[in-house]
C-alpha positions in Angstrom: 135.8 150.3 162.5 132.7 149.7 160.6 129.6 148.4 162.4 127.5 146.5 159.9 123.8 146.3 160.6 122.9 144.1 157.6 122.4 144.6 153.9 119.1 144.7 152.1 118.2 144.5 148.3 118.8 147.8 146.4 115.9 150.2 146.7 113.9 150.9 143.6 113.9 154.4 142.0 111.3 156.7 143.8 111.7 155.0 147.1 110.2 157.2 149.9 109.3 160.0 147.6 105.5 159.7 148.3 105.9 158.7 152.1 103.9 161.0 154.5 105.8 163.0 157.0 104.2 163.4 160.4 106.0 165.6 162.8 105.7 167.8 166.0 102.9 165.9 167.9 101.0 167.5 170.7 98.6 165.7 173.0 95.2 167.0 173.8 94.8 167.9 177.5 92.6 164.8 178.2 94.8 162.5 176.0 91.7 161.9 173.6 93.5 163.1 170.6 96.9 164.1 169.1 97.5 167.2 166.9 100.5 167.0 164.5 101.9 168.4 161.3 101.1 166.0 158.3 101.9 166.7 154.5 99.7 163.8 153.3 97.7 166.2 151.0 100.7 168.0 149.5 101.6 170.6 152.0 102.5 170.5 155.7 99.4 171.5 157.9 97.6 170.5 161.1 95.8 167.1 161.5 94.2 165.8 164.5 94.0 162.0 165.1 91.5 160.8 167.8 93.0 158.1 170.1 91.3 154.8 170.7 91.7 151.2 171.5 92.4 150.4 168.0 95.8 152.0 167.7 98.6 149.6 166.5 100.8 148.2 169.3 104.3 147.7 168.5 106.2 144.8 169.7 110.0 144.6 169.8 111.4 142.8 166.8 108.3 143.1 164.8 107.6 145.9 162.2 103.8 145.6 162.2 101.4 146.2 159.4 102.3 148.7 156.6 98.9 150.3 156.6 99.1 153.3 158.9 96.3 154.1 161.5 94.2 157.2 160.7 90.5 156.4 161.1 88.6 159.5 162.1 91.5 162.0 161.5 90.7 165.5 160.3 92.7 168.4 159.0 92.3 171.8 160.7 91.9 174.6 158.3 94.7 177.1 158.9 94.7 178.5 155.3 97.0 177.8 152.4 100.5 178.5 153.9 102.6 175.8 155.3 102.6 174.9 159.2 105.8 174.1 161.0 104.6 173.4 164.6 101.5 173.1 166.8 100.7 173.0 170.4 97.5 172.4 172.3 96.3 175.0 175.1 96.1 173.2 178.5 92.3 174.3 178.7 91.7 172.5 175.2 90.0 175.5 173.7 92.7 176.3 171.2 95.7 175.2 169.2 98.7 177.5 168.7 100.1 177.0 165.1 103.5 178.3 163.6 102.8 179.4 160.0 105.5 180.0 157.5 104.3 182.2 154.7 105.8 181.3 151.3 107.7 178.5 153.0 110.2 181.2 154.2 111.9 181.9 157.5 109.5 184.6 158.9 107.2 182.5 161.0 103.9 183.7 162.4 102.0 182.5 165.5 98.2 182.0 164.9 95.5 180.5 166.8 92.7 178.2 165.9 89.9 176.0 167.3 90.7 172.3 167.3 87.3 171.7 165.5 88.0 174.5 163.2 87.2 178.1 163.2 88.3 181.3 164.9 91.5 181.4 162.9 93.5 184.6 163.5 97.0 185.8 164.1 98.5 186.3 167.3 102.0 187.5 166.5 103.2 188.5 163.0 105.8 191.3 163.3 106.2 193.2 160.1 109.7 192.3 158.5 110.4 190.0 161.5 109.5 186.5 162.8 107.7 184.9 165.7 107.4 181.5 167.3 105.7 180.1 170.3 107.7 178.8 173.2 104.9 177.1 175.4 101.6 177.8 177.1 102.1 179.1 180.7 99.3 176.9 182.2 97.2 180.0 183.2 94.1 180.0 180.9 95.0 180.7 177.3 98.2 182.5 177.8 100.9 181.7 175.4 104.7 182.7 175.7 105.9 184.0 172.3 109.2 185.0 171.0 109.0 187.9 168.5 112.1 189.0 166.4 111.8 192.4 165.0 113.3 193.4 161.6 116.3 195.0 163.4 117.1 191.8 165.2 115.8 192.6 168.7 113.9 189.7 170.3 110.9 190.4 172.7 109.4 187.9 175.1 105.6 188.4 174.9 102.8 187.0 176.9 99.6 186.9 174.7 96.1 185.8 175.6 94.9 183.6 172.7 91.4 184.3 173.4 91.2 188.1 173.8 94.6 188.8 172.0 95.7 190.9 175.0 99.6 191.1 175.2 102.3 192.1 177.4 106.2 192.4 176.6 108.2 191.0 179.5 111.8 191.1 178.3 113.9 191.9 175.3 117.4 192.0 173.8 119.3 191.4 170.6 120.5 187.9 171.5 117.7 186.8 173.8 115.1 184.0 173.7 112.5 183.3 176.3 112.5 179.8 177.8 109.7 179.5 180.5 107.4 181.4 182.6 106.0 180.0 186.0 102.4 179.1 186.2 101.7 182.0 188.5 103.4 184.4 186.0 105.8 185.6 188.7 109.0 184.3 187.4 110.6 183.8 184.0 113.5 181.9 182.5 115.3 183.4 179.5 118.5 182.8 177.5 120.9 185.2 176.3 124.1 185.2 174.1 125.3 183.9 170.7 125.8 180.3 169.6 127.9 178.1 171.8 128.2 180.5 174.8 124.5 181.0 175.8 123.6 181.7 179.4 120.3 181.2 181.3 118.8 183.9 183.6 115.8 184.0 186.0 113.9 187.1 186.6 110.9 187.9 188.9 107.9 189.5 187.3 105.9 191.4 189.8 103.1 192.9 187.9 101.9 193.4 184.3 100.9 197.1 183.6 97.4 197.0 181.9 96.9 193.5 183.1 96.5 190.3 181.2 93.1 189.0 181.3 92.9 185.6 183.4 90.6 183.2 181.6 89.0 180.6 183.9 89.5 176.9 182.9 86.9 175.2 180.6 84.0 173.7 182.6 83.0 170.0 181.9 79.6 171.2 180.9 80.9 173.2 178.0 81.1 172.0 174.4 84.2 169.8 173.9 85.1 168.1 170.7 86.5 165.0 172.1 85.5 162.1 174.1 86.6 163.0 177.7 86.4 166.1 179.9 89.4 168.4 179.9 92.1 168.1 182.7 92.6 171.0 184.9 94.7 173.9 183.4 98.4 173.0 183.6 101.6 173.1 181.6 101.5 171.1 178.3 105.0 169.6 178.7 108.0 171.0 176.7 107.9 172.4 173.3 109.6 169.3 172.0 112.4 171.2 170.5 115.7 169.7 171.8 118.5 172.3 172.3 121.0 170.1 170.8 122.6 171.6 167.7 123.5 175.0 168.7 127.2 175.3 169.6 130.4 177.0 168.6 132.5 179.3 170.7 135.6 181.6 170.0 137.8 179.6 172.2 141.0 177.9 170.9 141.1 179.6 167.4 144.0 178.2 165.3 146.7 180.1 163.3 145.6 182.5 160.6 146.9 182.0 157.0 150.4 183.0 156.1 150.7 186.7 155.3 150.8 187.4 151.5 148.6 184.4 150.6 144.8 184.6 149.9 142.0 182.3 149.8 141.4 178.5 151.0 144.1 177.4 148.7 146.7 179.5 150.7 145.6 178.2 154.0 145.3 174.5 153.2 147.5 172.0 151.7 146.8 170.5 148.4 145.8 166.7 147.7 149.5 165.7 147.9 149.5 166.5 151.6 146.5 164.4 152.4 148.3 162.1 154.8 151.2 164.0 156.3 153.8 162.3 158.6 153.2 158.8 160.1 150.2 157.1 158.7 147.2 157.9 160.9 144.9 155.8 158.9 145.9 152.1 159.4 144.9 149.6 156.7 146.0 148.5 153.2 146.9 151.9 152.2 145.6 154.1 149.3 145.6 153.1 145.7 148.7 154.5 143.8 146.4 156.4 141.5 144.2 158.1 143.9 143.4 161.2 141.9 139.7 161.4 142.6 138.8 163.7 139.7 140.2 161.6 137.0 138.0 159.6 134.5 135.9 160.2 131.6 134.7 163.7 131.0 131.1 164.6 131.8 128.7 165.5 129.0 128.2 169.3 128.7 124.3 168.7 128.7 122.7 169.0 132.1 119.8 166.7 133.3 116.3 168.0 132.4 114.7 170.3 134.8 117.6 172.5 135.7 118.0 176.2 134.9 120.7 177.3 132.5 120.4 181.0 133.5 119.8 182.7 136.8 116.3 184.2 137.2 115.7 187.8 136.6 115.0 190.2 139.4 117.0 188.6 142.2 120.3 190.4 141.8 119.4 193.7 143.4 122.2 195.0 145.5 121.7 195.9 149.2 123.3 198.9 150.9 126.7 198.1 152.3 127.4 197.7 155.9 126.6 195.4 158.9 123.2 194.4 160.0 121.8 196.5 162.8 122.1 194.8 166.2 125.4 192.9 165.4 127.3 192.9 168.7 130.8 194.1 169.0 131.7 191.3 171.4 131.0 187.6 171.2 129.5 187.8 174.7 126.4 189.2 173.1 123.4 191.0 174.8 123.7 192.0 178.5 121.1 190.8 180.9 118.3 193.2 181.8 117.5 194.7 185.3 116.7 192.1 187.9 118.0 189.1 185.8 120.1 186.6 187.9 122.6 184.4 186.0 122.4 180.6 186.3 125.5 178.4 186.2 127.6 181.7 186.3 131.5 181.6 185.8 131.6 178.3 184.0 132.6 177.6 180.5 129.9 176.0 178.1 126.6 176.8 176.8 122.8 176.2 178.1 120.4 176.2 175.2 117.1 174.9 176.8 115.4 175.0 180.1 112.0 175.0 181.7 110.8 176.1 185.3 109.2 174.0 187.8 105.4 174.7 188.2 106.0 176.9 191.3 108.9 178.6 189.5 111.5 177.9 192.3 113.7 175.4 190.2 115.1 175.7 186.8 115.7 172.4 184.8 118.5 173.1 182.3 120.0 171.1 179.4 123.5 172.1 179.6 127.2 171.4 178.9 128.4 174.1 181.3 131.3 172.8 183.4 131.4 169.4 181.4 132.0 168.2 178.0 128.6 166.4 177.3 125.2 168.0 177.9 123.4 166.8 181.0 120.2 167.6 183.0 121.0 170.1 185.7 118.6 171.7 188.3 119.2 175.1 189.9 117.1 175.9 192.9 116.2 179.0 194.8 119.7 179.0 196.4 121.4 179.1 193.0 123.3 176.0 193.7 123.4 173.6 190.6 122.7 169.9 190.9 123.5 167.5 188.2 120.4 165.1 187.9 121.4 162.9 185.0 124.6 162.7 182.9 126.4 160.0 180.8 129.8 159.6 179.8 128.8 157.7 176.5 126.0 160.0 175.4 124.7 163.5 175.4 121.3 164.6 176.7 119.4 165.6 173.5 115.9 166.6 174.9 113.9 166.2 178.0 110.2 166.7 178.9 108.8 167.7 182.3 105.4 166.7 183.6 102.8 169.3 184.6 103.1 168.5 188.2 106.9 168.7 188.2 107.4 165.1 189.5 108.4 163.2 186.4 110.8 163.9 183.6 111.6 161.9 180.4 115.1 162.1 179.2 116.1 161.5 175.5 119.7 160.5 175.1 121.7 160.8 171.9 124.0 157.8 172.0 126.1 157.9 168.8 123.1 159.3 166.9 120.5 156.9 168.1 118.0 157.8 170.7 117.6 156.1 174.2 114.9 156.9 176.6 114.7 157.1 180.4 112.1 158.1 183.0 113.4 159.8 186.1 111.1 160.4 189.2 112.2 163.8 190.7 110.9 163.1 194.1 113.2 160.0 194.5 115.9 160.6 192.0 115.3 157.0 190.5 115.8 156.5 186.9 114.7 153.7 184.7 115.2 153.0 181.1 112.4 152.6 178.6 112.5 150.0 175.9 114.0 151.2 172.6 111.5 153.0 170.4 110.6 151.4 167.1 112.8 153.8 165.3 116.3 155.0 165.6 115.8 158.5 166.4 113.1 160.5 168.5 112.8 164.1 167.1 110.3 165.5 169.7 108.6 164.6 173.0 105.8 166.0 175.0 104.3 164.6 178.1 100.5 164.3 179.0 99.2 166.6 181.8 98.9 163.7 184.2 102.5 162.4 183.4 101.5 159.0 182.3 101.9 159.1 178.6 104.4 160.7 176.2 103.8 161.5 172.5 106.9 161.2 170.3 108.0 162.2 166.8 110.3 159.5 165.5 112.0 158.3 162.4 114.6 156.0 161.0 116.4 155.2 157.6 113.5 153.0 156.6 110.7 154.7 158.7 109.4 158.0 157.6 108.7 160.6 160.3 105.7 159.2 162.3 103.9 159.7 165.6 104.2 157.4 168.5 102.5 157.2 171.9 104.4 155.7 174.8 102.9 154.5 178.0 105.5 155.5 180.6 104.8 152.9 183.3 105.1 150.0 181.0 107.0 151.3 178.2 104.8 150.2 175.5 104.6 152.0 172.2 101.6 152.6 170.0 101.8 154.2 166.5 99.3 157.1 166.1 100.0 158.6 162.6 102.4 158.2 159.7 103.6 155.5 157.4 105.0 152.3 158.5 108.3 150.8 157.6 109.4 150.9 154.0 110.6 147.3 153.4 112.8 148.1 150.4 114.5 151.1 152.1 118.2 150.4 153.0 119.6 150.8 156.4 122.8 152.6 157.6 126.0 151.5 159.1 127.9 153.5 161.8 131.4 154.2 160.5 134.3 155.4 162.7 137.7 156.6 161.4 140.6 158.9 162.2 141.3 162.3 160.7 144.8 163.1 159.6 145.4 164.6 163.1 144.0 161.6 165.0 140.7 163.1 165.8 137.8 160.4 165.6 135.3 161.1 162.9 132.1 159.3 162.3 129.4 159.0 159.6 126.4 156.9 158.6 127.4 154.7 155.5 124.6 153.8 153.0 126.3 151.0 151.0 124.8 150.1 147.6 123.4 146.8 148.8 123.9 144.6 145.8 127.3 145.9 144.8 130.2 143.4 144.7 133.0 146.0 144.9 133.7 149.7 145.1 131.0 152.0 143.8 130.4 155.7 143.2 129.8 157.6 146.4 128.6 160.9 147.7 129.9 162.5 150.9 126.9 164.3 152.4 127.5 167.2 154.8 124.8 168.4 157.2 124.1 172.0 158.2 124.7 173.9 161.5 127.5 173.2 161.8 126.3 172.4 165.3 123.9 169.7 163.9 124.5 165.9 163.6 124.0 163.4 160.8 121.8 160.7 162.5 120.0 157.6 161.1 116.9 159.4 160.0 114.7 159.0 157.0 116.1 160.5 153.8 114.6 159.7 150.3 117.7 161.3 148.6 119.9 158.6 150.1 117.5 155.8 149.1 117.3 157.1 145.6 121.0 157.5 145.2 121.4 153.8 146.3 118.8 152.9 143.6 121.0 154.6 141.1 124.0 152.7 142.2 125.5 155.4 144.2 126.6 155.1 148.0 126.3 157.7 150.6 128.5 158.6 153.6 126.6 161.0 155.7 129.5 162.4 157.7 129.9 164.1 161.1 133.0 166.0 160.7 134.4 168.2 163.6 131.9 170.9 164.6 129.1 168.5 164.7 126.9 168.2 167.9 126.3 165.1 169.7 130.0 164.2 170.6 130.6 166.7 173.3 131.5 170.3 173.6 135.1 170.0 172.7 134.4 168.3 169.3 131.7 170.8 168.6 134.0 173.6 169.1 136.8 172.1 167.1 136.0 174.0 164.0 135.4 177.5 165.5 137.1 180.3 163.7 140.3 179.5 162.1 139.9 175.8 163.2 137.5 175.6 160.5 140.5 174.8 158.1 140.6 171.5 160.0 137.0 170.8 159.3 137.6 171.2 155.5 140.5 168.8 156.0 138.0 166.3 157.5 135.9 166.2 154.3 139.1 165.2 152.3 139.9 162.5 154.9 136.3 161.1 154.4 137.1 160.6 150.7 140.3 159.0 151.5 138.8 156.6 154.1 136.0 155.7 151.4 138.8 154.8 149.0 141.0 153.1 151.5 138.5 150.7 152.7 137.2 149.7 149.2 133.7 151.3 149.7 134.1 153.8 146.8 135.7 153.9 143.5 138.5 156.5 143.9 137.5 158.1 140.5 133.9 158.5 141.4 133.6 160.3 144.8 131.4 163.5 145.0 130.5 166.0 147.6 127.2 167.6 148.7 125.9 169.5 151.6 123.1 171.7 152.8 123.3 175.2 154.5 126.6 175.1 156.3 127.1 171.8 154.6 126.8 173.6 151.4 129.5 176.0 152.4 131.7 173.2 153.5 131.1 171.4 150.1 132.2 174.6 148.2 135.2 174.8 150.4 136.2 171.2 149.8 135.9 171.5 146.1 138.2 174.5 145.8 140.6 173.3 148.4 141.0 169.8 146.9 140.1 170.4 143.3 141.3 166.9 142.1 139.6 164.9 144.8 135.9 165.2 144.1 134.2 164.4 140.6 131.1 166.6 141.2 129.4 168.7 143.8 125.9 169.8 144.9 125.5 172.9 147.1 122.1 173.3 148.7 121.6 176.8 150.2 125.3 177.3 151.3 127.3 180.5 151.9 129.8 181.3 149.3 131.2 184.5 150.9 131.2 185.2 154.6 131.3 188.9 153.8 128.1 188.9 151.7 126.4 186.5 154.0 126.9 188.8 157.1 125.6 191.7 155.0 122.5 190.1 153.7 121.3 187.4 156.3 118.9 188.3 159.1 120.3 190.5 161.7 119.7 187.9 164.5 121.4 185.2 162.6 124.4 187.4 161.9 124.6 188.3 165.6 124.5 184.7 166.8 126.9 183.5 164.2 129.9 185.7 165.4 131.0 183.1 168.0 131.1 180.4 165.5 132.5 181.9 162.3 134.2 185.2 163.5 133.4 188.8 163.4 132.9 190.5 159.9 135.0 193.5 160.9 137.8 192.2 163.3 138.1 188.9 161.6 137.7 190.1 158.1 141.0 188.5 156.6 140.2 185.2 158.3 136.5 185.2 156.8 137.9 186.2 153.5 140.4 183.3 153.5 137.7 180.9 154.6 135.3 182.0 151.8 135.2 179.5 148.8 134.2 182.3 146.5 137.7 183.9 146.6 139.2 180.6 145.5 136.8 179.6 142.6 139.8 179.7 140.1 140.5 176.3 141.7 137.0 174.9 141.1 137.1 171.9 138.7 134.1 169.8 139.5 130.8 170.4 137.8 128.4 172.1 140.3 124.7 172.0 141.0 123.4 174.8 143.1 120.0 174.4 144.9 118.3 177.4 146.7 114.9 178.7 147.7 114.0 182.1 146.7 112.4 183.0 150.0 115.5 182.0 151.9 116.5 184.9 154.2 118.7 182.7 156.4 121.2 182.2 153.5 119.9 184.6 151.0 119.7 183.7 147.4 122.5 186.1 146.5 125.0 183.5 147.8 123.8 181.0 145.1 123.8 183.6 142.3 127.3 184.8 142.9 128.6 181.3 142.9 126.7 180.5 139.9 128.4 183.5 138.1 131.8 182.9 139.3 131.7 179.2 138.2 130.4 180.0 134.8 133.1 182.8 134.4 135.6 180.0 134.6 133.9 177.7 132.2 133.0 175.2 135.0 129.6 173.3 134.3 127.2 174.9 136.9 123.4 174.9 137.1 120.9 176.4 139.5 117.8 174.6 140.7 115.6 177.4 142.1 112.4 176.8 144.1 110.5 180.0 144.2 107.9 178.9 147.0 110.7 177.6 149.5 113.0 179.3 152.1 115.8 177.7 153.8 113.9 174.4 154.1 112.4 172.5 151.3 108.9 171.8 152.8 106.6 171.0 150.0 106.5 167.2 149.0 106.3 168.0 145.3 109.5 170.2 145.6 111.3 167.5 147.7 110.6 165.0 144.9 111.9 167.5 142.3 115.0 168.2 144.4 115.8 164.4 144.7 115.1 163.6 141.0 117.5 166.3 139.9 120.4 165.6 142.4 120.2 161.9 141.5 120.4 162.7 137.8 123.2 165.1 138.4 125.3 162.6 140.2 124.3 159.8 137.8 125.3 161.9 135.0 128.7 163.2 136.3 129.8 160.1 138.1 129.4 158.2 135.0 127.2 155.5 136.7 126.7 152.6 134.2 123.2 151.5 133.4 122.0 148.6 135.5 120.2 146.9 132.5 
């Protein structure tokens, strides 16, 4: 079934490449301003926008003016490195900022005054990484997660004013979630992906004593228009827990003994539709050999590297990373920690304590298929406060007084908002936001306002303010709707085994028949393709190339069973799904059967390589963005905490060695036929550059056209706008060249 939202004219080349990206907004305690991350001047950093009566109000059904608000906004000097997140202390004295040196994966927590000045680090573990969780609501105390170079995580309370610090918990697979306002109780998460558990623990005293800073007085200098609210909790950190799944349950059969590689474990293209037809319709073209057609030119597009860079191929000592658990259960709880929702199957990724610390509010799918809001009181008895059969809870934000919670539901990829009054249990819906997806949410201290990060296919990431009583929205920062950007259609279809798959289809608007098409695969795999802003898709459309942004099994947003359906040996079925996406595009007449390509990022890059070697005649070209080529080398070289958390998803590098080898595309590169573009960041320590280098060498050793696009100043994400534009330009040229797209002129 295809749900058609309406077609627009074809975007022009360059659509969206210069649009601002505004993310991770945080309200000032007196709601007089919003801090957020903005890349308007070429690099993501902190900006502050004062709030006033001149904010643009959005009316349902109207797009509003294209000129964004921004009068009086100012940048906060945090140095030259990119910034990924910001949070306002409840006494208004400081901002906490997450800095990512070199654009890499080793975050550092710094503090700075909102008006600028007093910039200094709070947490920058050597060889490790840190991130802030939230302010505790007591003075300038910040809860921080520090990961050491060996992979151990420590929960640390840091006084942003004095720099005083106290470690309150630790473990290899631990993440702090919340601390009560009186610092007597904490909530923490333990375990690997897909099987995480929440624990509560009492904190009786801190040796050495963290200094208690009194709240700011109204007679002290304050850079905004209104006095600060009393000290409290500044909502949630806005990072929804959706997208961390996978468990070792239900693994499928291993490859047949005596065979090796993906080719041995999966059928070839001749077995795309085994048994009775699972895909109703007019049937496939008789000549469905999706690699046939004119041969690509041997000349690559301009801007690509023909040789790997020097100095990146140094070997590392063999062996597994320190801290890798022997069992998927992961790290054991510490003394005095009490499990919540014990004895039930599922995962709990996010939670927060009530102001008095007596109730834990959890985003969890434990005991159910779809994530819900669950409260666990002092008696340990869980109560389901909100759940839906047709949607998953994506995020929630709790007010500082603990009386109100805002729920963000993920309904087939789009966001729907509700407000729940915890005193009465009454829930009321908010009007649909003026963008398809809400990416973050924080509530004001008085519980009247929420600040949202939002975006859609034709709306770049921007900041909204929502009046929770009336449901009115106002745009605070970011670009308005891009008129020429194309929308997306929700596409549903069946995989060969009958499982329903979905994807967001971006049709070439002015096409009268089948067109070249790219299947795009997201990372994770416990992530989800949603109708968000993606300049790459718009520019592929401008080049006459359609896009199916697919959600194959293993994606989040569709329940725990679907998310776990690719764990361990079941991953072979996910690779089948990619082929079934190509079959569906051809069957429905969306794509030209001879002009279908595959592309993905991170895990999606791995899945792209796996699909290309498993079905070598199905895809005309491929692009692998920071994907894994070999699970063995991935486990050896990735960060220890990433390796430890991945065991429940992919398998153990020792006990599942044969399975992981069979799943690794590198060992089947003799089947690779499609020209391959590899994109990677030199600072990537999540999926190290070695994965790209060995894939490049293996492809060229077999005379397969292969190029490397390397960003020296990026890590696992492409953060700099100029690099994103370079990335889009080269990918569009690569597919335009190898899919033989005719000139529109």
